[in-house]
N, C-alpha and C positions, 0 to 999 in steps of 0.2 A: 424698471431701465426703459427709454424710450430714446429715437434717436433716428434723423433724419434719412429718408431712403437716399440720396444723396451722399450722403456720407459714406453708408454702407457701402454701395457699389464702389465708394473711391477704393477702400481698401480689401476689396474683392469678396466681403460678406464673412461669414462664420466658416472657421478654417475645418473642412472636412476630417484632418488629418489626427482629428480626437475620437478613440473609441470610448463607449461606456461612460463613467461619470465624472466630472470636473472636470474645471479649470479651462472649458471653452468659453463661459461668458467672460471671464476676465481675460482673458486674451483678445478676445474681441476688443474689450473696454483699453488693452493695452495700444491697441495699432488705431484706434480711434485717437485715441489722446497723443501717439506719436506724430498722428496725419494732421494734428492743429486742431481739435476737435477741443473744446471748451466744457469740463464736466459741470453741472449747475444741480445741485438740492432742491428738492421738491418735498420733502419729508412735510408730510401735513399740510400740503398745498394741492394733493393729486391726489387723485381714484387711481389704487393700484390694483391690477387683478393677476392673480397667477394661476395658472394653468393646473389643473391634477395628472399626475402620472404619476406610472410605476418608476423608481428609481432602480437605475440601472448599476449594475456593479462595478465596482472598484478596482477592477483587476487591472485596470491601463493608468491609474493613478500617477503614475511614476512615470510612464511615458508621457504623459497629459503634462506632470508638471516641467519635465522636460522643454516640450514645446513652449510653453508658457514664459519659462525664463529665457528662451533663446530668443523670445520675442521684444522682451522686459531688457536684456542685456545686449542687443542689438538694434532695439529701439527699430522695429520692423513697423511700418504703415501697410504691409500688404502680405497675403497669406499665396501660394501655389494653387493649394488646391481649394478652391472656393466657389464663390456666384460660376466665375468662365470654365470652371470643370467639368460643372454641371449643365449648362448651356451647349458644351461640347457632345455629352453624352446623350442629350437631347435630341441630338442630328441625328 
């Protein structure tokens, strides 16, 4: 996945309400699309890297699914607990 910084900031970045494994990338993309960003497929036309990391436990998957479904059904393009909440904690 790739996106412009301004588009990420426009939707308040990743939602920090997610815990453990699952759905944070999907919810981020839903909010990007809901904000008007158009998806482009670049399969076999771009180099992709994946950072290896330990997989988080899936104990919060049901809660994470609820957050994703809320963004889909309510056509959200902003999350309350995103970039702005990190900036507030830094001061």
